[in-house]
C-alpha positions, 0 to 999 in steps of 0.5 A: 494463493499466488500472492507476491512477495513485497520488496521494500525496506523497513525505515527508523522512524521514531515512534512511527513506521516507515518504508522505502519502496522501489520499482522500475514505473511510478505505477509499480511503485504504488502497487509495491507500497501498497503491497508492503504496507499489508505486508506489515499488517497481515501475512500476505501467503494466506490472502486470496484475492476473492473479492475486489475494490475498484479505488479512484484518488485524487491529489495535489502531486505523486507524493499526496496520490501514494498517501492517498491510495494507502490511506484509503485501502487502509480504510477500507481495511478497517471499514470492511473488515478486508485484507488485500493481496493483490494490486494493479494500478490503472491509470496514474496522473500527476493528480489522479490514480485509479487502481483495483485492490484484490483481497477477502474479508478478515477470517480470525481462523486463517488470517493474522494482524501482525501490527495495527497501522493507525494513519498514512501520514504526509511526513517525509513522503516522497516519490522521485525517479531516476535512472534506477527506476522510481524510489518513495518512502512513506511513514505511517502512524502506529 
C-alpha cells in the first residue's frame, strides 16, 4: 500500500480538534496537513491510491488556502465516499492551489472511521515560515 506516515501533533482545543504540522516547504506543509487530516479519520495503512482527484482551490491568503484545501478534501470524502491517502501539490501561489489527491472508495469490510470531522475552521488557522521550515495549524469541528 505504501501510504506515508503523517507527522503532526494534536492540539488541545475545547470541543474541537486541532493539528500542528511542519514541513520543509509550503507545498509539503499542505500535503502533510491533508495526510494528518485523513489519519484522524481512518487507518491510512488500509487506503490504496486507486483513484485520483484533481483539486483546485482559491483563497485570499495561505491560511485561507489551507482551510479551503482541507475543506474541499473533506467535502469530497463525504459526498463521494472517498478516503484519500496520498497528496501532491502541483502548484501553490499566494491565492491558488492545484493538487492531486489519491485514494479509494470507502469499503466497510476494509476501512475504519476513527472519528467524524464535520468541518475545517478558519479559527486559529496559520501558516508560518521560519529558518527551520514551515509550520501550520488548523482546527476541525468534530
